[in-house]
C-alpha positions in Angstrom: 295.7 50.9 122.3 293.7 53.6 120.5 296.7 55.9 120.6 298.7 53.4 118.5 295.8 53.3 115.9 295.5 57.0 116.0 299.2 57.4 115.2 298.9 54.9 112.4 295.9 56.7 110.8 297.6 60.1 111.1 300.8 58.8 109.5 298.7 57.2 106.7 296.8 60.4 106.1 300.1 62.1 105.4 300.7 59.8 102.4 299.6 60.6 98.9 298.0 57.1 98.6 296.6 55.6 101.8 296.1 52.0 102.4 292.9 50.8 104.2 293.1 50.0 107.9 291.4 46.8 109.0 290.4 46.5 112.6 290.0 42.8 113.3 288.8 40.8 116.3 286.3 38.3 117.5 282.6 38.8 118.4 282.5 41.2 121.4 286.2 41.9 121.3 285.7 45.7 121.3 286.2 46.7 117.6 283.3 49.1 117.6 284.1 50.5 121.1 287.8 51.0 120.2 286.8 52.8 116.9 284.3 54.9 118.8 287.2 56.2 121.0 289.3 56.7 117.9 286.5 58.8 116.3 286.6 61.0 119.4 290.4 61.4 119.2 290.2 62.2 115.4 287.6 64.9 116.1 289.8 66.4 118.9 292.7 66.4 116.4 290.7 68.6 114.0 289.9 65.8 111.6 286.5 64.8 110.2 285.6 61.2 110.7 282.7 59.8 108.7 280.9 56.6 107.9 279.1 54.3 110.4 279.7 52.4 113.6 277.2 49.8 114.8 277.1 49.5 118.6 275.4 46.6 120.3 272.1 46.8 122.0 272.3 44.8 125.2 269.5 43.8 127.5 270.1 41.8 130.7 273.6 40.9 129.5 272.4 39.6 126.1 272.9 41.2 122.7 269.5 41.8 121.3 270.5 43.8 118.2 272.6 46.6 116.9 272.1 50.3 116.1 273.9 52.1 113.3 275.3 55.6 113.9 276.2 58.2 111.3 279.6 59.5 112.6 279.1 62.9 111.0 275.6 63.8 112.3 275.3 61.4 115.3 272.0 60.2 114.0 271.2 56.6 114.9 268.8 54.0 113.5 267.8 50.5 114.5 270.0 48.3 112.3 269.8 44.6 113.4 267.3 42.8 115.6 266.5 39.3 116.8 263.2 38.9 115.1 261.9 39.4 111.5 261.1 41.1 109.3 264.4 41.8 107.7 267.4 40.2 105.9 268.3 37.0 107.8 272.0 36.8 108.9 272.7 34.1 111.4 270.3 34.6 114.3 269.7 38.2 113.5 267.7 40.3 110.9 269.0 43.4 109.2 266.5 46.2 108.8 266.5 46.9 105.0 265.7 50.6 105.4 268.6 51.1 107.9 270.9 49.2 105.5 270.0 51.6 102.6 270.4 54.6 104.9 273.8 53.3 106.0 275.0 53.0 102.4 273.9 56.6 101.8 275.8 57.7 104.9 278.9 56.1 103.7 278.5 57.5 100.2 278.0 61.0 101.7 281.0 60.6 104.0 283.3 60.0 101.0 283.0 63.7 100.3 284.5 65.8 103.1 285.5 63.2 105.6 289.2 62.5 106.4 288.6 59.0 107.5 285.6 56.7 106.7 284.6 53.9 109.0 282.6 50.9 107.9 281.3 48.6 110.8 281.2 45.8 109.9 282.2 44.0 106.8 280.9 40.4 107.2 278.8 37.6 105.9 276.4 39.7 103.8 279.2 41.7 102.2 281.1 38.6 101.4 278.0 37.4 99.5 277.9 40.7 97.5 275.0 42.0 99.6 274.6 44.4 102.6 277.2 47.2 102.5 279.2 45.6 99.7 278.7 48.4 97.2 279.6 51.0 99.8 282.8 49.1 100.8 283.8 49.0 97.1 283.1 52.7 96.7 285.1 53.6 99.8 288.1 51.5 98.9 288.1 53.0 95.4 287.7 56.6 96.5 291.1 57.4 97.8 289.6 58.4 101.2 291.3 56.8 104.2 289.0 53.8 105.0 288.8 51.8 108.2 287.0 48.4 107.9 285.9 46.5 111.0 286.1 42.8 110.3 285.7 39.7 112.4 289.0 37.8 112.5 287.5 34.7 110.9 286.6 36.8 107.8 289.8 38.7 107.4 291.4 36.6 104.6 288.1 36.4 102.7 287.5 40.1 103.0 291.0 40.8 101.6 290.4 38.5 98.7 286.8 39.8 97.9 288.0 43.4 97.9 291.4 42.8 96.4 293.2 44.3 99.4 296.9 43.7 99.0 298.4 46.6 101.0 296.7 47.4 104.3 297.3 48.1 108.0 296.0 45.6 110.5 295.0 46.4 114.0 293.9 43.4 116.1 291.5 43.9 119.0 291.7 41.1 121.5 288.8 40.5 123.8 285.8 38.4 124.5 284.7 35.9 121.9 
């Protein structure tokens, strides 16, 4: 699966104008894990991936939060947790300092990265909050951008960010 996405990205990088790649799937489908493997493959190919991925924090089989990882430095921060304080999103709370840090990581990645990942574009972004400004900057930068999106938000994300041409890669897995 990752090989197909890698070929798609490499072909897209050869174009003068690249279209965003949207990796879509349900909760727990494996979007972040698949993109983590893709980041490794890109690095082995001599390319510089940047941006952020947000792996789950699981305890006793339950998701208790998410971390956010800078793909250039490997630095991680606590990003989303089950209890306040923070910005409420569903049953979770986003750590505001980690959100600001993530926006800075994405901004820095637009200079010098071949591919910029943003995990994930969801409820907050669709309300003009969260990583919204970073998503807009990435899409307007000309840098190859990979957006991780829940399938249920795909149409709304396309409308919000005026994405007409894009490449879609669906990850099928647990919901």
